[in-house]
N, CA, C and O of each residue as an XYZ file, in Angstrom:
312
protein
N      21.911     25.003    -40.601
C      22.295     23.611    -40.712
C      21.047     22.810    -41.098
O      19.950     23.070    -40.604
N      21.233     21.849    -41.974
C      20.132     20.983    -42.393
C      20.029     19.789    -41.441
O      20.939     19.524    -40.655
N      18.920     19.085    -41.526
C      18.745     17.881    -40.720
C      19.814     16.852    -41.072
O      20.389     16.219    -40.186
N      20.075     16.690    -42.351
C      21.101     15.728    -42.778
C      22.462     16.097    -42.210
O      23.196     15.221    -41.752
N      22.810     17.371    -42.233
C      24.091     17.805    -41.663
C      24.142     17.518    -40.168
O      25.177     17.096    -39.652
N      23.031     17.744    -39.470
C      22.972     17.451    -38.040
C      23.150     15.949    -37.786
O      23.849     15.552    -36.854
N      22.515     15.121    -38.615
C      22.656     13.668    -38.482
C      24.117     13.264    -38.710
O      24.646     12.428    -37.977
N      24.754     13.837    -39.694
C      26.159     13.524    -39.981
C      27.037     13.894    -38.795
O      27.866     13.093    -38.362
N      26.862     15.096    -38.271
C      27.679     15.542    -37.139
C      27.458     14.661    -35.911
O      28.411     14.288    -35.227
N      26.200     14.334    -35.639
C      25.902     13.486    -34.479
C      26.442     12.079    -34.687
O      26.954     11.465    -33.750
N      26.332     11.567    -35.901
C      26.872     10.240    -36.200
C      28.383     10.229    -36.020
O      28.930      9.293    -35.437
N      29.053     11.248    -36.510
C      30.510     11.341    -36.322
C      30.875     11.342    -34.843
O      31.818     10.670    -34.426
N      30.120     12.102    -34.057
C      30.354     12.181    -32.623
C      30.222     10.808    -31.979
O      31.066     10.407    -31.178
N      29.160     10.090    -32.332
C      28.926      8.769    -31.751
C      29.923      7.735    -32.252
O      30.327      6.851    -31.496
N      30.323      7.832    -33.513
C      31.340      6.913    -34.028
C      32.630      7.051    -33.228
O      33.251      6.054    -32.859
N      33.028      8.291    -32.962
C      34.252      8.533    -32.189
C      34.086      8.049    -30.746
O      34.971      7.395    -30.194
N      32.940      8.381    -30.145
C      32.665      8.002    -28.759
C      32.657      6.495    -28.580
O      33.175      5.979    -27.589
N      32.071      5.792    -29.534
C      31.944      4.336    -29.448
C      33.112      3.608    -30.115
O      33.157      2.378    -30.144
N      34.063      4.392    -30.655
C      35.226      3.822    -31.345
C      34.800      2.844    -32.441
O      35.280      1.714    -32.526
N      33.883      3.327    -33.272
C      33.351      2.520    -34.370
C      33.719      3.162    -35.701
O      34.036      4.350    -35.772
N      33.669      2.363    -36.737
C      33.812      2.863    -38.098
C      32.437      2.857    -38.759
O      31.489      2.273    -38.234
N      32.339      3.502    -39.898
C      31.080      3.459    -40.650
C      30.752      2.025    -41.054
O      29.587      1.628    -41.057
N      31.771      1.259    -41.390
C      31.560     -0.149    -41.753
C      31.029     -0.935    -40.566
O      30.111     -1.743    -40.709
N      31.603     -0.698    -39.397
C      31.132     -1.365    -38.184
C      29.697     -0.987    -37.858
O      28.899     -1.831    -37.451
N      29.372      0.296    -38.041
C      28.010      0.749    -37.805
C      27.046      0.080    -38.785
O      25.946     -0.323    -38.406
N      27.463     -0.034    -40.032
C      26.620     -0.679    -41.042
C      26.328     -2.125    -40.642
O      25.184     -2.574    -40.712
N      27.349     -2.841    -40.227
C      27.164     -4.243    -39.838
C      26.264     -4.372    -38.613
O      25.401     -5.247    -38.560
N      26.467     -3.505    -37.641
C      25.715     -3.601    -36.391
C      24.275     -3.114    -36.527
O      23.380     -3.613    -35.845
N      24.055     -2.142    -37.402
C      22.726     -1.540    -37.526
C      21.847     -2.198    -38.585
O      20.620     -2.134    -38.513
N      22.480     -2.828    -39.564
C      21.719     -3.379    -40.679
C      21.470     -2.360    -41.782
O      20.822     -2.677    -42.780
N      21.979     -1.139    -41.617
C      21.901     -0.116    -42.664
C      23.103     -0.338    -43.571
O      24.231     -0.436    -43.089
N      22.878     -0.419    -44.858
C      23.991     -0.712    -45.759
C      25.024      0.417    -45.718
O      24.701      1.580    -45.480
N      26.263      0.032    -45.957
C      27.335      1.025    -46.007
C      27.043      2.036    -47.111
O      27.351      3.219    -46.964
N      26.453      1.582    -48.209
C      26.084      2.492    -49.296
C      25.098      3.561    -48.845
O      25.208      4.723    -49.236
N      24.139      3.163    -48.023
C      23.167      4.130    -47.499
C      23.859      5.124    -46.570
O      23.595      6.325    -46.635
N      24.730      4.635    -45.718
C      25.461      5.527    -44.814
C      26.315      6.495    -45.617
O      26.356      7.688    -45.315
N      26.994      5.991    -46.636
C      27.819      6.867    -47.475
C      26.961      7.884    -48.223
O      27.373      9.030    -48.407
N      25.786      7.475    -48.650
C      24.867      8.376    -49.338
C      24.427      9.512    -48.411
O      24.318     10.662    -48.836
N      24.178      9.181    -47.155
C      23.834     10.213    -46.170
C      24.994     11.185    -46.035
O      24.794     12.399    -46.051
N      26.197     10.660    -45.902
C      27.380     11.502    -45.730
C      27.648     12.392    -46.944
O      28.108     13.525    -46.804
N      27.361     11.877    -48.114
C      27.563     12.670    -49.342
C      26.375     13.585    -49.616
O      26.381     14.362    -50.570
N      25.353     13.480    -48.762
C      24.140     14.285    -48.866
C      23.483     14.138    -50.246
O      23.027     15.109    -50.849
N      23.455     12.894    -50.715
C      22.867     12.598    -52.019
C      21.351     12.491    -51.960
O      20.666     12.672    -52.967
N      20.835     12.196    -50.775
C      19.386     12.093    -50.640
C      18.846     13.360    -49.989
O      19.604     14.148    -49.422
N      17.551     13.548    -50.074
C      16.932     14.756    -49.516
C      16.864     14.711    -47.995
O      16.696     15.749    -47.354
N      16.987     13.562    -47.429
C      16.914     13.441    -45.981
C      17.082     12.005    -45.553
O      17.330     11.120    -46.372
N      16.946     11.786    -44.273
C      17.083     10.452    -43.711
C      15.709     10.020    -43.219
O      14.979     10.811    -42.623
N      15.362      8.773    -43.469
C      14.056      8.299    -43.009
C      14.121      7.984    -41.519
O      15.189      7.727    -40.965
N      12.969      8.009    -40.898
C      12.880      7.683    -39.485
C      13.298      6.231    -39.256
O      13.934      5.916    -38.250
N      12.943      5.357    -40.181
C      13.319      3.947    -40.066
C      14.838      3.789    -40.071
O      15.386      3.015    -39.286
N      15.514      4.517    -40.952
C      16.981      4.461    -41.009
C      17.581      5.014    -39.730
O      18.528      4.440    -39.194
N      17.048      6.111    -39.239
C      17.538      6.706    -37.996
C      17.399      5.711    -36.840
O      18.313      5.565    -36.028
N      16.254      5.029    -36.771
C      16.045      4.053    -35.705
C      17.051      2.908    -35.807
O      17.564      2.445    -34.788
N      17.334      2.452    -37.014
C      18.323      1.381    -37.195
C      19.719      1.840    -36.782
O      20.461      1.090    -36.148
N      20.075      3.073    -37.142
C      21.380      3.601    -36.731
C      21.468      3.653    -35.206
O      22.501      3.326    -34.622
N      20.388      4.063    -34.581
C      20.361      4.097    -33.113
C      20.586      2.704    -32.527
O      21.318      2.546    -31.550
N      19.957      1.700    -33.127
C      20.181      0.316    -32.680
C      21.651     -0.057    -32.825
O      22.218     -0.719    -31.956
N      22.258      0.365    -33.913
C      23.673      0.084    -34.130
C      24.564      0.735    -33.091
O      25.612      0.195    -32.738
N      24.154      1.886    -32.603
C      24.909      2.585    -31.566
C      24.504      2.141    -30.151
O      25.109      2.568    -29.167
N      23.484      1.289    -30.055
C      22.937      0.857    -28.759
C      22.435      2.039    -27.941
O      22.684      2.128    -26.739
N      21.720      2.950    -28.611
C      21.119      4.099    -27.939
C      19.677      4.247    -28.423
O      19.278      3.638    -29.416
N      18.917      5.047    -27.722
C      17.542      5.314    -28.133
C      17.530      6.486    -29.116
O      18.478      7.270    -29.153
N      16.479      6.609    -29.901
C      16.367      7.783    -30.771
C      16.409      9.086    -29.966
O      16.967     10.080    -30.433
N      15.836      9.091    -28.785
C      15.887     10.291    -27.939
C      17.322     10.657    -27.595
O      17.682     11.834    -27.588
N      18.136      9.659    -27.313
C      19.547      9.920    -27.008
C      20.268     10.463    -28.238
O      21.115     11.350    -28.129
N      19.929      9.929    -29.403
C      20.554     10.409    -30.635
C      20.214     11.880    -30.860
O      21.082     12.687    -31.190
N      18.947     12.211    -30.679
C      18.468     13.567    -30.972
C      18.761     14.563    -29.857
O      18.568     15.765    -30.040
N      19.218     14.088    -28.717
C      19.541     14.971    -27.603
C      20.923     15.584    -27.820
O      21.897     15.222    -27.159
N      20.975     16.503    -28.746
C      22.228     17.140    -29.151
C      21.937     18.556    -29.615
O      20.887     18.827    -30.198
N      22.871     19.451    -29.354
C      22.718     20.836    -29.815
C      22.606     20.914    -31.335
O      22.040     21.872    -31.862
N      23.133     19.930    -32.036
C      23.045     19.951    -33.499
C      21.599     20.074    -33.966
O      21.318     20.774    -34.939
N      20.691     19.405    -33.287
C      19.287     19.391    -33.695
C      18.512     20.622    -33.205
O      17.362     20.834    -33.588
N      19.139     21.405    -32.378
C      18.516     22.652    -31.939
C      18.813     23.782    -32.912
O      18.229     24.862    -32.817
N      19.726     23.529    -33.851
C      20.126     24.545    -34.809
C      19.728     24.207    -36.242
O      20.297     24.746    -37.191
N      18.768     23.327    -36.397
C      18.321     22.911    -37.722
C      17.476     24.009    -38.338
O      16.562     24.531    -37.700
N      17.785     24.360    -39.588
C      17.067     25.421    -40.300
C      15.979     24.893    -41.210
O      14.942     25.538    -41.366
N      16.189     23.744    -41.808
C      15.223     23.238    -42.808
C      14.326     22.177    -42.202
O      14.713     21.010    -42.137
N      13.197     22.534    -41.780
C      12.277     21.586    -41.164
C      11.188     21.232    -42.134
O      10.304     20.440    -41.809
């Protein structure tokens, strides 16, 4: 699994848990919906730390909470 795939899976998990949509996350985090969609389509080589921090703000969690997932323990491309 790639880092981007892990981010997508964790984001999906949090969207469901928080009953949010990608649009709602974009509004709350300040990350454009286009950027979120680009991550989901895996169009970029990865996600920046700044973007990850903004997504965490949108979810009202810390980066540590975001990364505290088995998804990130199975990342192959570091």
